[in-house]
MDAnalysis code that builds the backbone (N, CA, C; Angstrom):
import MDAnalysis as mda
import numpy as np

u = mda.Universe.empty(195, n_residues=65, atom_resindex=np.repeat(np.arange(65), 3), trajectory=True)
u.add_TopologyAttr("name", ["N", "CA", "C"] * 65)
u.add_TopologyAttr("resid", np.arange(1, 66))
u.add_TopologyAttr("resname", ["MET", "ALA", "GLU", "LEU", "LYS", "VAL", "THR", "GLN", "THR", "LYS", "SER", "LYS", "ILE", "GLY", "GLY", "THR", "ARG", "ALA", "GLN", "ARG", "ASP", "SER", "LEU", "ARG", "SER", "LEU", "GLY", "LEU", "HIS", "ARG", "ILE", "GLY", "ASP", "THR", "VAL", "LEU", "LYS", "ALA", "ASP", "ARG", "PRO", "GLU", "ILE", "ARG", "GLY", "MET", "ILE", "MET", "THR", "VAL", "ARG", "HIS", "LEU", "VAL", "THR", "VAL", "GLU", "GLU", "VAL", "ALA", "PRO", "ASP", "GLY", "GLN", "HIS"])
u.atoms.positions = np.array([
    [0.850, -1.185, 0.000],
    [0.000, 0.000, 0.000],
    [0.890, 1.241, 0.000],
    [0.540, 2.190, -0.828],
    [1.306, 3.429, -0.923],
    [1.076, 4.293, 0.310],
    [2.000, 5.202, 0.515],
    [1.863, 6.172, 1.591],
    [1.752, 7.555, 0.985],
    [1.210, 8.477, 1.754],
    [1.064, 9.857, 1.322],
    [1.955, 10.729, 2.192],
    [2.749, 11.560, 1.552],
    [3.577, 12.539, 2.256],
    [2.816, 13.859, 2.209],
    [2.362, 14.321, 3.374],
    [1.520, 15.508, 3.459],
    [2.317, 16.619, 4.139],
    [2.426, 17.771, 3.489],
    [3.167, 18.907, 4.019],
    [2.246, 20.119, 4.104],
    [2.206, 20.749, 5.273],
    [1.395, 21.962, 5.429],
    [2.151, 23.129, 4.806],
    [1.483, 23.847, 3.894],
    [2.123, 24.952, 3.186],
    [1.517, 26.304, 3.527],
    [0.319, 26.300, 4.104],
    [-0.342, 27.560, 4.443],
    [-0.895, 27.494, 5.860],
    [-1.190, 28.661, 6.416],
    [-1.664, 28.779, 7.792],
    [-3.109, 28.331, 7.937],
    [-3.420, 27.795, 9.107],
    [-4.798, 27.410, 9.415],
    [-5.604, 28.578, 9.959],
    [-4.978, 29.704, 10.207],
    [-5.672, 30.870, 10.744],
    [-6.754, 31.307, 9.753],
    [-7.952, 31.515, 10.251],
    [-9.065, 31.912, 9.400],
    [-9.809, 30.736, 8.808],
    [-9.321, 29.526, 9.054],
    [-9.979, 28.336, 8.540],
    [-11.158, 27.948, 9.407],
    [-11.971, 27.062, 8.882],
    [-13.122, 26.586, 9.638],
    [-12.669, 25.599, 10.714],
    [-13.562, 25.283, 11.625],
    [-13.247, 24.315, 12.682],
    [-12.895, 22.952, 12.080],
    [-13.621, 22.552, 11.032],
    [-13.358, 21.264, 10.389],
    [-11.956, 21.236, 9.787],
    [-11.525, 22.353, 9.197],
    [-10.179, 22.417, 8.624],
    [-9.115, 22.335, 9.708],
    [-9.306, 23.066, 10.801],
    [-8.337, 23.018, 11.907],
    [-8.281, 21.629, 12.517],
    [-9.449, 21.002, 12.682],
    [-9.499, 19.653, 13.241],
    [-8.825, 18.640, 12.317],
    [-9.017, 18.783, 11.019],
    [-8.401, 17.871, 10.066],
    [-6.881, 17.988, 10.094],
    [-6.374, 19.217, 10.138],
    [-4.919, 19.402, 10.225],
    [-4.374, 18.756, 11.489],
    [-5.059, 18.957, 12.605],
    [-4.612, 18.377, 13.880],
    [-4.643, 16.851, 13.808],
    [-5.689, 16.287, 13.226],
    [-5.804, 14.834, 13.116],
    [-4.730, 14.247, 12.208],
    [-4.327, 15.012, 11.206],
    [-3.244, 14.565, 10.332],
    [-1.884, 14.681, 11.012],
    [-1.810, 15.415, 12.110],
    [-0.544, 15.583, 12.816],
    [0.236, 16.804, 12.367],
    [-0.445, 17.735, 11.716],
    [0.203, 18.958, 11.235],
    [-0.116, 20.104, 12.184],
    [0.920, 20.799, 12.630],
    [0.727, 21.858, 13.620],
    [1.189, 23.229, 13.136],
    [2.157, 23.251, 12.224],
    [2.666, 24.537, 11.748],
    [3.108, 24.403, 10.291],
    [3.279, 25.536, 9.644],
    [3.710, 25.546, 8.254],
    [5.069, 24.859, 8.163],
    [5.200, 23.975, 7.184],
    [6.450, 23.249, 6.991],
    [6.450, 21.861, 7.609],
    [5.489, 21.551, 8.469],
    [5.399, 20.212, 9.052],
    [5.057, 19.201, 7.962],
    [5.697, 18.023, 8.034],
    [5.454, 16.953, 7.074],
    [5.185, 15.660, 7.826],
    [4.198, 14.905, 7.365],
    [3.876, 13.605, 7.959],
    [3.681, 12.581, 6.842],
    [3.927, 11.319, 7.168],
    [3.630, 10.212, 6.261],
    [2.395, 9.507, 6.783],
    [1.424, 9.327, 5.921],
    [0.176, 8.672, 6.306],
    [-0.139, 7.570, 5.299],
    [-0.794, 6.514, 5.767],
    [-1.247, 5.444, 4.883],
    [-2.290, 6.000, 3.921],
    [-2.294, 5.467, 2.709],
    [-3.255, 5.919, 1.698],
    [-4.578, 5.204, 1.945],
    [-5.397, 5.794, 2.814],
    [-6.685, 5.222, 3.202],
    [-7.784, 6.246, 2.926],
    [-9.017, 5.790, 2.739],
    [-10.110, 6.719, 2.422],
    [-10.306, 7.806, 3.475],
    [-10.183, 7.477, 4.765],
    [-10.401, 8.494, 5.794],
    [-9.295, 9.549, 5.787],
    [-8.074, 9.153, 5.451],
    [-6.969, 10.115, 5.341],
    [-7.194, 10.997, 4.114],
    [-7.614, 10.392, 3.009],
    [-7.912, 11.163, 1.798],
    [-9.014, 12.193, 2.057],
    [-10.001, 11.825, 2.859],
    [-11.078, 12.750, 3.190],
    [-10.585, 13.949, 3.977],
    [-9.695, 13.704, 4.951],
    [-9.134, 14.818, 5.722],
    [-8.300, 15.721, 4.820],
    [-7.554, 15.102, 3.907],
    [-6.733, 15.891, 2.980],
    [-7.621, 16.741, 2.075],
    [-8.737, 16.191, 1.610],
    [-9.636, 16.964, 0.747],
    [-10.192, 18.185, 1.474],
    [-10.403, 18.058, 2.791],
    [-10.921, 19.176, 3.572],
    [-9.932, 20.334, 3.606],
    [-8.633, 20.021, 3.590],
    [-7.603, 21.061, 3.719],
    [-6.696, 21.103, 2.490],
    [-7.223, 20.697, 1.333],
    [-6.399, 20.585, 0.126],
    [-5.738, 21.897, -0.281],
    [-6.318, 23.031, 0.106],
    [-5.743, 24.329, -0.234],
    [-4.646, 24.746, 0.750],
    [-4.453, 23.992, 1.817],
    [-3.451, 24.321, 2.843],
    [-2.261, 23.372, 2.823],
    [-2.329, 22.301, 2.043],
    [-1.283, 21.278, 2.062],
    [-0.864, 20.892, 0.654],
    [0.303, 20.250, 0.568],
    [0.712, 19.574, -0.661],
    [0.825, 18.095, -0.334],
    [0.528, 17.246, -1.320],
    [0.507, 15.802, -1.106],
    [1.333, 15.127, -2.189],
    [2.182, 14.173, -1.768],
    [2.951, 13.359, -2.700],
    [2.723, 11.896, -2.349],
    [2.620, 11.048, -3.360],
    [2.552, 9.612, -3.108],
    [3.970, 9.079, -3.070],
    [4.276, 8.267, -2.061],
    [5.594, 7.652, -1.948],
    [5.414, 6.160, -1.770],
    [6.382, 5.404, -2.303],
    [6.356, 3.952, -2.162],
    [6.742, 3.585, -0.735],
    [6.145, 2.548, -0.171],
    [6.558, 2.113, 1.173],
    [8.016, 1.689, 1.170],
    [8.641, 1.688, 2.335],
    [10.038, 1.292, 2.436],
    [10.267, -0.090, 1.848],
    [11.351, -0.210, 1.079],
    [11.693, -1.507, 0.508],
    [11.035, -1.812, -0.825],
    [10.196, -0.914, -1.329],
    [9.551, -1.143, -2.628],
    [9.911, -0.006, -3.565],
    [9.849, -0.281, -4.855],
    [10.186, 0.756, -5.851],
    [8.968, 1.128, -6.654],
])
């Protein structure tokens, strides 16, 4: 299963409660924070909520090309 590399690029200030909660649930706290998350539907949903605040890259799991 692929992983998603999620990086916060913009501030959550002025965002809705759902956007702030999604960033917190993803483990992002400040601009420049990066996390690796499993490519699952619930993670994709949180990313869609904050798609204008983050960048997303797909990465292969360790040991695979």
